[in-house]
C-alpha positions as CSV (number, residue, x, y, z in Angstrom):
1,M,-13.4,5.6,27.4
2,L,-13.9,6.2,23.6
3,Y,-11.5,9.2,23.9
4,A,-8.9,7.1,25.6
5,L,-9.1,4.3,23.1
6,L,-9.0,6.7,20.2
7,A,-6.1,8.8,21.6
8,G,-4.1,5.6,22.4
9,A,-4.6,4.3,18.9
10,L,-3.6,7.6,17.3
11,S,-0.5,7.6,19.5
12,V,0.6,4.2,18.3
13,I,-0.1,5.1,14.7
14,A,1.8,8.4,15.0
15,V,4.9,6.7,16.5
16,W,4.8,4.0,13.8
17,W,4.5,6.5,11.0
18,L,7.3,8.7,12.4
19,K,9.5,5.6,12.7
20,K,8.9,4.7,9.1
21,T,9.4,8.2,7.6
22,T,12.0,10.1,9.6
23,G,15.0,8.1,8.4
24,V,16.8,7.8,11.8
25,S,18.9,4.7,12.2
26,C,19.4,2.8,15.5
27,P,22.7,3.3,17.4
28,W,23.7,-0.3,16.6
29,S,23.4,0.5,12.9
30,I,25.4,3.8,13.0
31,E,28.9,4.0,11.7
32,E,30.3,5.3,15.0
33,F,29.1,2.2,16.7
34,G,30.3,-0.3,14.2
35,G,27.5,-0.1,11.6
36,S,27.3,1.4,8.2
37,A,24.5,4.0,8.6
38,E,25.0,7.7,9.2
39,L,24.0,9.7,12.3
40,T,21.1,12.0,11.2
41,N,18.5,14.2,12.7
42,P,14.8,13.3,11.9
43,A,13.6,14.3,8.5
44,F,9.9,14.8,7.8
45,P,9.1,13.7,4.2
46,L,5.9,11.8,3.5
47,G,7.4,8.7,2.0
48,F,9.0,5.8,3.9
49,R,12.8,6.0,4.5
50,P,15.2,3.4,5.9
51,G,16.1,3.7,9.6
52,V,12.9,3.1,11.5
53,C,14.4,4.1,14.9
54,W,12.9,7.5,15.9
55,P,10.9,7.8,18.2
56,S,11.2,4.7,20.4
57,G,8.4,2.3,19.6
58,A,9.1,0.2,22.7
59,A,8.7,3.3,24.9
60,G,5.6,4.3,23.0
61,S,4.0,1.0,23.9
62,G,3.8,2.3,27.5
63,F,3.3,6.0,26.8
64,C,0.3,5.2,24.6
65,L,-1.6,4.7,27.9
66,L,-1.3,8.4,28.8
67,P,-4.9,9.1,27.6
68,F,-6.1,7.3,30.7
69,F,-4.5,10.0,32.8
70,F,-6.6,12.6,31.0
71,M,-9.6,10.4,31.2
72,L,-9.3,9.9,35.0
73,R,-7.9,13.3,36.0
74,G,-11.2,14.3,37.6
75,F,-11.5,11.2,39.8
76,G,-9.2,12.3,42.7
77,K,-5.6,13.1,43.2
78,K,-4.4,9.6,43.9
79,V,-6.2,8.1,40.9
80,S,-4.7,10.9,38.7
81,I,-1.1,10.3,40.0
82,L,-1.5,6.5,39.4
83,A,-2.9,7.0,35.9
84,F,0.1,9.2,35.1
85,A,2.8,7.2,36.8
86,A,1.8,3.8,35.3
87,P,2.3,4.7,31.6
88,L,5.4,6.8,32.5
89,L,6.9,3.8,34.3
90,L,6.0,1.3,31.6
91,G,7.3,3.5,28.8
92,L,10.6,4.3,30.6
93,T,11.2,0.6,31.5
94,A,10.6,-0.6,27.9
95,G,12.5,2.3,26.4
96,I,15.6,2.1,28.7
97,G,15.6,-1.7,28.1
98,R,15.9,-1.1,24.4
99,M,18.6,1.6,25.0
100,L,20.7,-0.8,26.9
101,A,20.5,-3.2,23.9
102,G,21.7,-0.4,21.5
103,A,18.4,0.2,19.8
104,H,17.8,3.8,20.9
105,F,19.2,6.9,22.4
106,L,17.6,8.6,25.4
107,S,16.2,11.3,23.1
108,H,14.3,8.7,21.2
109,V,12.5,7.7,24.5
110,V,11.8,11.3,25.5
111,D,10.5,12.2,22.1
112,A,8.1,9.2,22.1
113,F,6.7,10.5,25.4
114,L,6.3,14.0,23.9
115,V,4.5,12.7,20.8
116,D,2.0,10.7,22.8
117,W,1.5,13.4,25.4
118,L,0.7,16.1,22.7
119,I,-1.7,13.8,20.9
120,S,-3.5,12.8,24.1
121,G,-3.7,16.5,25.2
122,A,-4.8,17.9,21.9
123,L,-7.5,15.3,21.4
124,Y,-8.7,15.9,24.9
125,V,-9.1,19.6,24.2
126,L,-10.7,18.9,20.8
127,I,-13.4,16.6,22.3
128,F,-14.1,17.9,25.8
129,C,-13.4,21.6,25.2
130,R,-15.2,21.7,21.8
131,R,-17.3,24.8,22.5
132,G,-14.2,26.9,22.7
133,F,-12.6,25.1,19.8
134,L,-15.6,25.4,17.5
135,K,-16.0,29.1,18.4
136,A,-12.4,29.8,17.4
137,F,-12.9,27.8,14.2
138,A,-16.1,29.7,13.4
139,L,-14.5,33.0,14.1
140,L,-11.5,32.2,11.8
141,F,-13.3,30.6,8.8
142,M,-17.0,31.4,9.1
143,G,-16.9,35.0,10.3
144,S,-19.2,34.4,13.2
145,G,-18.6,35.1,16.8
146,R,-21.1,32.5,17.9
147,T,-21.1,28.8,17.2
148,K,-24.3,27.0,16.1
149,E,-24.4,25.4,19.5
150,E,-24.5,28.8,21.2
151,E,-27.1,30.1,18.8
152,G,-29.3,27.0,19.5
153,M,-29.0,27.7,23.2
154,G,-30.2,31.2,22.7
155,V,-27.0,32.9,23.8
156,T,-27.2,36.6,22.9
157,G,-25.2,39.8,23.3
158,R,-22.1,38.5,21.6
159,R,-20.4,40.5,19.0
160,T,-20.5,39.1,15.4
161,A,-17.3,39.3,13.5
162,V,-17.6,41.3,10.3
163,R,-16.6,39.6,7.1
164,P,-14.1,41.5,4.9
165,P,-16.1,43.3,2.2
166,F,-16.1,42.1,-1.4
167,A,-13.7,44.9,-2.5
168,V,-11.2,43.8,0.2
169,L,-11.5,40.2,-1.0
170,I,-10.8,40.8,-4.6
171,F,-8.2,43.5,-4.2
172,G,-6.5,41.7,-1.3
173,L,-6.2,38.6,-3.4
174,G,-4.9,40.6,-6.3
175,L,-2.2,42.2,-4.1
176,W,-1.2,38.9,-2.6
177,W,-1.1,37.1,-6.0
178,A,1.1,40.0,-7.4
179,F,3.4,40.8,-4.6
180,V,3.9,37.3,-3.1
181,F,3.1,34.7,-5.7
182,D,4.8,36.8,-8.4
183,A,7.6,38.0,-6.2
184,P,10.2,35.8,-8.0
185,M,9.3,37.5,-11.3
186,L,9.3,41.0,-9.7
187,L,12.7,40.4,-8.2
188,K,14.1,39.5,-11.7
189,L,12.6,42.7,-13.1
190,L,14.1,44.6,-10.2
191,A,17.6,43.2,-10.7
192,P,17.8,41.7,-14.1
193,K,21.6,41.5,-14.1
194,G,22.1,41.2,-10.3
195,A,21.9,44.9,-9.6
196,A,18.9,47.2,-9.3
197,S,18.6,50.6,-10.9
198,L,16.0,53.4,-10.6
199,S,14.4,52.4,-14.0
200,S,14.3,48.6,-13.1
201,A,12.8,49.5,-9.7
202,A,10.1,51.6,-11.4
203,L,9.4,48.7,-13.9
204,A,9.1,46.1,-11.0
205,L,6.7,48.4,-9.0
206,E,4.5,49.3,-12.0
207,S,4.4,45.6,-13.0
208,G,3.4,44.6,-9.5
209,I,0.6,47.1,-9.3
210,A,-0.6,46.2,-12.8
211,F,-0.7,42.5,-12.0
212,A,-2.5,43.2,-8.7
213,L,-5.2,45.1,-10.7
214,V,-5.5,42.3,-13.3
215,G,-5.6,39.7,-10.5
216,A,-8.5,41.7,-8.8
217,S,-10.2,41.8,-12.2
218,L,-9.9,38.0,-12.5
219,A,-11.3,37.5,-9.0
220,A,-14.2,39.8,-9.8
221,L,-14.9,37.9,-13.1
222,L,-15.0,34.6,-11.1
223,S,-17.6,36.2,-8.8
224,L,-20.1,35.9,-11.6
225,F,-20.3,32.2,-10.9
226,P,-22.5,30.9,-8.0
227,R,-20.9,31.6,-4.6
228,M,-19.8,28.0,-3.9
229,I,-18.1,27.7,-7.3
230,F,-16.6,31.2,-6.8
231,R,-15.0,30.3,-3.5
232,A,-13.8,26.9,-4.8
233,L,-12.1,28.5,-7.8
234,L,-10.4,31.1,-5.5
235,V,-9.2,28.3,-3.3
236,F,-7.9,26.3,-6.3
237,L,-6.0,29.2,-7.8
238,T,-4.6,30.1,-4.4
239,I,-3.2,26.6,-3.9
240,L,-1.7,26.7,-7.4
241,G,-0.1,30.1,-6.7
242,A,1.4,28.8,-3.5
243,V,2.9,25.8,-5.3
244,S,4.3,28.1,-8.0
245,F,5.8,30.4,-5.3
246,A,7.4,27.5,-3.4
247,A,8.9,26.0,-6.5
248,A,10.4,29.3,-7.6
249,F,11.5,30.3,-4.1
250,L,13.1,27.0,-3.2
251,Y,14.5,25.8,-6.5
252,G,14.3,28.7,-8.9
253,T,11.8,26.7,-11.0
254,A,9.3,28.3,-13.4
255,M,6.1,26.4,-13.9
256,T,6.4,25.9,-17.7
257,P,4.5,23.2,-19.7
258,D,7.7,21.1,-19.5
259,M,7.8,21.4,-15.7
260,V,4.1,20.6,-15.3
261,R,4.7,17.6,-17.5
262,N,7.5,16.5,-15.2
263,L,5.3,17.1,-12.2
264,I,2.6,14.8,-13.6
265,A,5.1,12.2,-14.5
266,T,6.7,12.1,-11.0
267,D,5.7,9.1,-9.0
268,P,4.9,9.4,-5.2
269,A,8.4,8.1,-4.2
270,E,10.1,10.8,-6.2
271,A,7.6,13.5,-5.0
272,A,8.2,12.6,-1.4
273,G,11.9,13.5,-1.9
274,Y,11.0,17.1,-2.6
275,I,9.1,17.5,0.7
276,S,10.8,18.9,3.7
277,V,9.9,21.0,6.8
278,R,11.1,24.1,5.1
279,S,9.2,23.5,1.8
280,V,6.0,22.8,3.7
281,F,6.5,26.0,5.7
282,V,7.1,28.1,2.6
283,F,4.0,26.6,1.0
284,L,1.8,27.2,4.0
285,W,3.2,30.7,4.5
286,A,2.2,31.6,1.0
287,L,-1.1,29.8,1.2
288,I,-2.8,30.5,4.5
289,P,-3.5,34.3,4.3
290,P,-5.1,34.3,0.8
291,L,-6.9,31.0,1.7
292,W,-8.4,32.6,4.8
293,L,-9.5,35.7,2.7
294,S,-11.0,33.4,0.0
295,L,-13.1,31.5,2.6
296,R,-14.0,34.4,4.8
297,G,-14.4,37.4,2.5
298,N,-17.9,38.4,1.4
299,A,-18.9,37.3,-2.0
300,A,-20.6,39.8,-4.4
301,P,-24.3,40.1,-3.9
302,A,-26.2,37.8,-6.2
303,L,-27.9,39.4,-9.3
304,T,-31.7,39.2,-8.9
305,L,-34.5,39.9,-11.3
306,R,-36.2,42.9,-9.8
307,P,-39.2,44.7,-11.3
308,G,-38.0,46.9,-14.2
309,K,-35.1,46.5,-16.4
310,T,-33.3,49.6,-15.2
311,A,-32.3,48.1,-11.8
312,L,-31.1,44.9,-13.4
313,L,-29.0,46.7,-16.0
314,K,-27.5,49.0,-13.3
315,A,-26.5,46.1,-11.1
316,L,-25.1,44.2,-14.1
317,G,-23.2,47.3,-15.2
318,L,-21.7,47.7,-11.8
319,R,-20.5,44.1,-11.8
320,L,-19.0,44.3,-15.2
321,G,-17.4,47.6,-14.3
322,G,-15.8,45.9,-11.3
323,V,-14.4,43.4,-13.8
324,L,-13.3,45.7,-16.6
325,L,-12.1,48.8,-14.8
326,P,-9.2,47.1,-12.8
327,A,-8.1,45.2,-15.9
328,A,-8.1,48.4,-17.9
329,A,-6.1,50.2,-15.3
330,G,-3.6,47.3,-15.1
331,V,-3.2,47.2,-18.9
332,L,-2.7,51.0,-19.0
333,L,0.1,50.8,-16.4
334,I,1.9,48.2,-18.5
335,A,1.4,50.4,-21.6
336,L,3.0,53.4,-19.9
337,N,6.3,51.5,-19.8
338,F,5.6,48.9,-22.4
339,Q,9.0,49.1,-24.1
340,A,10.9,48.2,-21.0
341,F,8.3,45.5,-20.0
342,S,8.2,43.8,-23.4
343,S,12.0,43.9,-23.6
344,A,12.4,42.2,-20.3
345,M,9.9,39.5,-21.3
346,R,11.7,38.9,-24.6
347,N,15.1,38.8,-23.0
348,D,14.0,36.3,-20.3
349,K,11.1,34.1,-21.6
350,S,10.9,32.3,-18.2
351,L,9.4,35.5,-16.6
352,R,6.0,34.8,-18.2
353,Y,5.9,31.4,-16.5
354,L,6.4,33.1,-13.1
355,I,3.1,34.9,-13.3
356,A,1.1,33.0,-10.7
357,P,-1.4,31.5,-10.3
358,V,-2.4,31.6,-14.0
359,N,1.0,30.1,-15.1
360,I,0.2,26.6,-13.8
361,V,-3.3,26.8,-15.3
362,Y,-1.9,27.8,-18.7
363,S,0.9,25.2,-18.6
364,A,-1.4,22.4,-17.5
365,I,-4.0,23.2,-20.2
366,K,-1.2,23.3,-22.8
367,T,0.3,20.1,-21.6
368,A,-3.1,18.3,-21.4
369,A,-4.1,19.5,-24.9
370,A,-0.8,18.8,-26.6
371,D,0.8,15.9,-24.8
372,D,0.2,12.2,-24.3
373,S,1.7,10.3,-21.5
374,P,4.8,8.3,-22.7
375,D,3.6,5.3,-20.7
376,E,0.2,5.2,-22.4
377,K,-0.5,2.0,-24.3
378,R,-0.6,2.7,-28.0
379,V,0.0,1.0,-31.3
380,R,3.4,2.2,-32.5
381,L,4.4,2.8,-36.1
382,V,7.0,0.3,-37.4
383,T,9.7,2.4,-39.0
384,D,11.6,-0.4,-40.7
385,P,9.6,-3.6,-41.5
386,A,12.7,-5.8,-41.9
387,P,15.7,-4.8,-39.7
388,K,18.4,-7.5,-40.0
389,A,21.3,-8.6,-37.8
390,A,24.2,-8.9,-40.3
391,I,26.6,-10.5,-38.0
392,Q,26.2,-14.1,-36.8
393,V,27.7,-14.7,-33.3
394,R,29.0,-18.1,-32.1
395,R,29.3,-17.6,-28.4
396,P,27.5,-15.6,-25.7
397,T,27.5,-11.9,-26.7
398,L,26.3,-9.1,-24.5
399,F,25.8,-5.3,-25.1
400,V,24.9,-3.3,-22.0
401,F,23.3,0.0,-22.5
402,V,23.3,2.0,-19.2
403,V,20.9,4.9,-19.1
404,G,22.3,7.3,-16.5
405,E,20.3,9.7,-14.4
406,T,21.0,13.4,-13.7
407,A,24.7,13.2,-14.3
408,R,26.1,16.4,-15.8
409,A,29.3,16.6,-17.9
410,A,30.6,19.5,-15.8
411,N,31.2,17.3,-12.8
412,W,32.4,14.2,-14.7
413,G,36.0,13.5,-13.7
414,L,37.0,12.1,-17.1
415,N,36.0,15.5,-18.6
416,S,38.9,17.2,-16.7
417,Y,36.7,18.3,-13.8
418,A,38.9,19.7,-10.9
419,R,37.7,16.9,-8.6
420,D,38.4,13.2,-9.2
421,T,34.8,12.0,-9.4
422,T,35.6,9.1,-11.6
423,P,38.6,7.4,-10.0
424,E,37.5,3.9,-10.9
425,L,36.7,4.5,-14.6
426,S,40.0,6.4,-15.0
427,K,41.8,3.1,-14.4
428,I,39.9,1.3,-17.2
429,K,40.7,1.5,-20.9
430,L,37.6,3.0,-22.4
431,I,36.5,5.9,-24.7
432,N,35.1,9.0,-23.1
433,F,32.9,11.4,-25.0
434,P,33.3,14.9,-23.4
435,K,30.9,16.9,-25.7
436,V,27.5,15.3,-25.6
437,T,24.2,17.2,-25.6
438,S,21.0,15.7,-24.2
439,C,17.7,15.7,-26.0
440,G,15.9,17.2,-23.1
441,T,16.3,18.4,-19.5
442,S,14.0,15.7,-17.9
443,T,13.6,11.9,-18.1
444,D,10.1,12.3,-19.4
445,V,11.5,14.1,-22.5
446,S,15.0,12.7,-22.8
447,L,14.4,9.0,-22.4
448,P,11.8,8.6,-25.2
449,C,13.9,10.9,-27.4
450,M,17.3,9.1,-26.9
451,M,15.6,5.8,-27.8
452,S,14.1,7.2,-30.9
453,R,15.4,7.9,-34.4
454,I,14.0,11.4,-34.2
455,G,16.4,13.7,-32.3
456,R,16.5,17.2,-31.0
457,S,17.0,18.8,-34.4
458,N,13.7,17.4,-35.6
459,Y,12.0,17.1,-32.2
460,D,8.4,16.2,-32.3
461,R,7.0,14.6,-29.1
462,D,3.9,13.2,-30.7
463,R,5.9,11.5,-33.5
464,I,8.5,10.2,-31.0
465,L,5.8,8.5,-28.9
466,S,3.9,7.2,-32.0
467,E,7.0,5.3,-33.4
468,E,8.6,2.1,-32.1
469,S,11.6,2.6,-29.8
470,L,15.2,1.3,-30.2
471,P,14.7,-1.6,-27.9
472,A,11.7,-2.8,-29.9
473,L,13.5,-2.5,-33.2
474,L,16.5,-4.5,-31.8
475,E,14.2,-7.3,-30.7
476,R,12.6,-7.5,-34.1
477,A,16.1,-7.7,-35.6
478,G,16.7,-10.9,-33.7
479,M,18.3,-9.6,-30.5
480,N,17.5,-11.0,-27.1
481,V,16.5,-7.8,-25.3
482,L,15.8,-7.1,-21.6
483,W,15.1,-3.8,-19.8
484,V,15.9,-3.6,-16.1
485,D,14.7,-0.5,-14.2
486,N,15.9,1.1,-11.0
487,Q,14.1,4.4,-11.8
488,S,10.5,5.6,-12.2
489,G,9.8,3.6,-15.3
490,C,11.0,3.5,-18.9
491,K,8.6,6.3,-20.1
492,G,7.2,4.0,-22.8
493,T,10.6,3.0,-24.4
494,C,10.4,-0.6,-23.2
495,E,6.9,-1.2,-24.3
496,G,6.5,-4.6,-25.9
497,I,9.9,-6.0,-24.7
498,P,10.7,-8.1,-21.5
499,T,11.0,-5.7,-18.6
500,R,11.9,-6.1,-15.0
501,E,12.0,-3.7,-12.0
502,V,14.7,-4.3,-9.5
503,F,13.6,-5.8,-6.2
504,C,14.5,-4.2,-2.9
505,P,12.9,-4.9,0.5
506,D,11.9,-1.2,1.0
507,G,10.8,-0.5,-2.6
508,R,13.0,1.2,-5.2
509,C,16.7,0.8,-4.4
510,R,18.4,4.0,-3.3
511,D,21.7,3.1,-5.1
512,D,22.6,1.2,-8.2
513,D,24.5,-1.8,-6.7
514,V,21.5,-3.8,-7.5
515,L,22.2,-3.4,-11.2
516,I,25.5,-5.2,-10.8
517,R,23.6,-8.1,-9.2
518,E,21.1,-8.0,-12.1
519,L,24.0,-8.3,-14.6
520,E,25.5,-11.3,-12.8
521,R,22.0,-12.8,-12.7
522,E,21.7,-12.5,-16.5
523,I,25.1,-13.6,-17.7
524,P,24.6,-17.4,-17.1
525,K,21.3,-17.2,-19.1
526,L,22.9,-15.7,-22.3
527,P,22.2,-17.6,-25.5
528,A,25.1,-18.4,-27.8
529,D,23.3,-18.0,-31.1
530,R,22.3,-14.4,-30.9
531,P,23.4,-11.2,-29.1
532,T,21.8,-10.0,-25.9
533,V,21.1,-6.3,-25.3
534,L,20.6,-5.4,-21.6
535,F,19.3,-2.0,-20.9
536,L,20.0,-0.8,-17.3
537,H,18.1,2.3,-16.1
538,M,19.9,3.8,-13.1
539,I,18.7,6.0,-10.3
540,G,22.1,7.7,-10.5
541,S,22.3,11.2,-9.1
542,H,18.5,11.8,-8.9
543,G,17.9,14.7,-6.6
544,P,17.2,16.6,-4.5
545,A,18.4,14.1,-1.9
546,Y,21.8,13.6,-3.5
547,S,23.3,12.4,-0.2
548,E,21.1,9.3,-0.3
549,R,22.7,8.3,-3.6
550,S,26.1,7.4,-2.0
551,R,27.2,5.2,0.8
552,Q,28.5,6.8,4.0
553,A,31.7,4.8,3.9
554,A,32.5,6.1,0.3
555,K,31.7,9.8,0.8
556,A,34.9,11.7,-0.4
557,F,33.6,15.2,-0.1
558,E,32.3,16.7,3.2
559,P,30.3,18.4,4.5
560,E,27.5,17.6,2.2
561,C,23.8,18.7,2.0
562,R,21.7,16.1,3.7
563,S,18.4,17.9,3.0
564,A,15.9,17.8,0.1
565,D,15.7,21.6,0.6
566,L,18.8,22.5,-1.4
567,G,18.3,26.2,-0.7
568,S,18.9,25.7,3.0
569,C,22.4,24.3,2.3
570,S,25.5,26.1,1.2
571,R,26.7,25.8,-2.4
572,E,29.7,23.8,-1.2
573,E,27.4,21.3,0.6
574,V,25.2,20.8,-2.4
575,V,28.1,20.3,-4.8
576,N,29.8,17.9,-2.3
577,A,26.6,15.7,-2.0
578,Y,26.2,15.7,-5.8
579,D,29.9,14.8,-6.5
580,N,29.6,12.0,-4.0
581,S,26.7,10.6,-6.1
582,I,28.7,10.9,-9.2
583,R,31.5,8.8,-7.6
584,E,28.9,6.2,-6.8
585,T,27.9,6.1,-10.4
586,D,31.6,5.7,-11.3
587,R,31.9,2.8,-8.9
588,V,28.8,1.0,-10.3
589,L,29.9,1.5,-13.9
590,A,33.4,0.3,-13.2
591,G,31.9,-2.7,-11.3
592,L,29.8,-3.6,-14.4
593,I,32.8,-3.3,-16.7
594,R,35.1,-5.3,-14.5
595,R,32.6,-8.2,-14.3
596,L,32.3,-8.2,-18.1
597,E,36.1,-8.0,-18.5
598,A,36.6,-10.9,-16.1
599,R,34.5,-13.1,-18.4
600,S,36.1,-12.0,-21.7
601,A,37.6,-15.5,-22.3
602,R,34.0,-16.9,-22.9
603,L,31.9,-13.8,-23.4
604,D,32.1,-11.0,-26.0
605,S,30.8,-7.8,-24.4
606,A,30.5,-4.0,-24.6
607,L,29.0,-1.3,-22.4
608,L,27.7,2.2,-23.5
609,Y,26.7,4.7,-20.7
610,V,25.0,8.0,-21.3
611,S,23.1,10.2,-18.9
612,D,19.6,11.3,-19.8
613,H,20.0,15.0,-18.7
614,G,22.1,17.1,-16.4
615,E,21.4,19.2,-13.3
616,S,21.6,22.7,-11.9
617,L,23.3,23.0,-8.5
618,G,22.5,26.6,-7.7
619,E,24.0,28.4,-10.7
620,S,22.0,31.6,-11.4
621,G,19.6,30.5,-8.6
622,L,18.5,27.4,-10.4
623,Y,18.3,23.9,-8.9
624,L,17.5,20.5,-10.2
625,H,16.5,20.1,-13.8
626,G,13.5,20.3,-16.2
627,A,14.0,23.8,-17.5
628,P,12.5,24.5,-21.0
629,W,15.0,23.6,-23.7
630,W,15.1,27.2,-25.1
631,M,16.2,28.5,-21.7
632,A,18.0,25.6,-20.2
633,P,21.6,26.2,-19.0
634,S,24.4,24.0,-20.2
635,E,24.5,22.3,-16.8
636,Q,21.2,20.7,-17.6
637,T,22.0,19.7,-21.3
638,Q,25.6,18.6,-21.3
639,V,26.0,15.0,-20.2
640,P,28.7,12.4,-19.8
641,M,29.0,9.3,-22.1
642,I,31.5,6.4,-22.2
643,F,32.0,3.3,-24.3
644,W,33.9,0.2,-23.5
645,M,34.3,-3.1,-25.4
646,S,36.2,-6.3,-25.1
647,D,38.7,-7.3,-27.7
648,G,36.5,-10.2,-28.7
649,F,33.5,-7.9,-29.2
650,A,35.5,-5.5,-31.3
651,R,36.7,-8.4,-33.5
652,T,33.3,-10.0,-33.9
653,F,31.5,-6.8,-34.9
654,R,34.6,-5.4,-36.8
655,L,34.7,-2.1,-34.9
656,D,37.6,0.4,-35.4
657,T,38.6,1.7,-32.0
658,Q,40.7,4.5,-33.5
659,Y,37.8,5.7,-35.5
660,I,35.5,5.7,-32.5
661,L,38.1,7.5,-30.5
662,A,38.4,10.2,-33.2
663,R,34.6,10.7,-33.3
664,S,34.5,11.0,-29.5
665,R,36.3,14.3,-29.7
666,E,33.5,15.8,-31.8
667,P,30.3,17.4,-30.5
668,L,27.7,14.6,-30.3
669,S,24.2,14.3,-28.9
670,H,21.5,11.9,-28.0
671,E,20.6,12.0,-31.7
672,N,23.7,9.9,-32.4
673,L,22.5,7.0,-30.2
674,W,20.0,5.3,-32.5
675,S,22.3,5.0,-35.5
676,S,25.4,4.3,-33.4
677,V,23.8,1.4,-31.5
678,L,22.6,-0.1,-34.8
679,G,26.1,0.3,-36.2
680,I,27.8,-1.2,-33.1
681,L,25.5,-4.3,-33.2
682,G,25.7,-4.7,-37.0
683,I,22.0,-4.1,-37.6
684,E,21.1,-3.4,-41.3
685,S,18.2,-0.9,-41.2
686,R,16.9,1.9,-43.4
687,T,16.5,4.0,-40.3
688,L,20.3,4.1,-39.8
689,R,21.9,7.4,-40.8
690,P,25.6,7.0,-41.4
691,E,26.5,10.6,-40.5
692,Y,25.2,9.9,-37.0
693,D,26.9,6.6,-36.5
694,F,30.0,7.1,-34.4
695,S,30.9,3.4,-34.6
696,G,32.1,3.7,-38.2
697,R,30.6,0.4,-39.4
698,S,28.2,2.2,-41.8
699,R,30.8,4.3,-43.5
């Protein structure tokens, strides 16, 4: 009875969880049947997704009684048939009833049956056939052919599985770490320019063997710890290596300190977007063999104090020899071809961050030692004690600063991209800036930097985070400032000013339409005696699920990649999904401007939009963003920027449109934002640098 209740409860929970996470919409919501949602196959991330229609919860309410069939299967044929037929009939009746109402497809009902059947059967085997299960578990992970239960019963004559010897453990791990975890690095050594040669093949092979020997030496060094700590460290390093391999294999990402910082700064909702069936499979494929070896392999025998110093010294010498000799052999192999190896490392600095699993450990230590979280509460240095608003306004005035997300200049229609990804903005009279460089390649770096007086040319993260941000200075200058966020936070740049996250029924909004509603919500509240500065932080084109950033009815480019696993899609599908997301940003920005324009008779307004960083879409095997600045491709650093203002705003703040237009043709960067915003709003501050002010007011 306890089994039946537990299995039934797990079946209900499993169906509920799958409905919440797989993102399958009901037929009545699908575009083909008069709705607005798209027809999709189930996805398997960890986070909740809109849809909630697979598998059938109604059918599951009947099928969750299947455990009673397993419970009663030994009580006679008629009882067994009745125990199977009753939940089957109840589930089909409820499921088909919902199908007729348009809530499910037949497959949703069948899948609910399969889920409940598998849970009921698996739990039955686990509980009532536990001797066989525990024996298999012990054989796999404990190296014993007999379970404790059998040993307690006095069962003899069974073969005891032999654990892999200590040498197999350390050299096996060294080989796996080198030729699997480090495979992305070895492939780059093998074909540095896309083609292999005899010399590059020799370099890759020598490097692989050298790193295998050094890895074995590292494992042998860790064996000097007590056995439990030794195994825990091996498991920890193996998990890190599998993470590094999956990131490099799926997205071409090296685990640099910047990337580790991004990983730490990513919230659970963002992280769930990176998880797919393929990414989990790749991770487990890389993890399970070395994990099994780490848990089952024999640890080195413990050093014991025996009578006489000679025996102890001999044992200690053997242990140290096991550590030093493989390391020396690995270093010698590298030295034999050091010129080629060092040249490759100098030409491509990312290679050193592909040496797993130590790459994540090094990057994490460097990040933890050198970095503070941008969201950490701190006392910030006031850079100007008395900023002053030099222009007095006499009617509601609004300056909207839109922080874009993951938009790259190469796919921006206003920048002469081959596709028209900005059809709405092209109809509006505005100023486009085609040559803008970001301060970083991730939100965690770029957002604090673009809101700071310190730019990329004098980049100092600690100094940036220790000084007040642009929104705080504007508020001290007398502006009415508000930050509205539809992303993963402001990274400390909105500290000390009014801040609001957008509200959506299912958490963070998947598109930026909500920002238009936020603008309309604020306009009636605008004071007439001082300007209002409204910062809007978009979700924009945040990947890897680009397809979720655009509405089905507005998708102009098909087919598009609908998976978080970008490597499983063609290049065309990835670009199509990304370009559709850019068109969505275009529609939202045009909507914001048109609403400001429609109120120009009683409202002076302006809008500045700039993306925080760009994105790689498969160029040179790279996806997403976050590459270190020194190796980042232009796709991740070149971003779009536009500026629009009403005639009343230009008159009030005495801005020269022709001057701004001329400056827009010059190469600019995030470094221009601090001084230009102060110039646009007429703020007198000693932090304003005229050479960086593209508004022209500080000339």
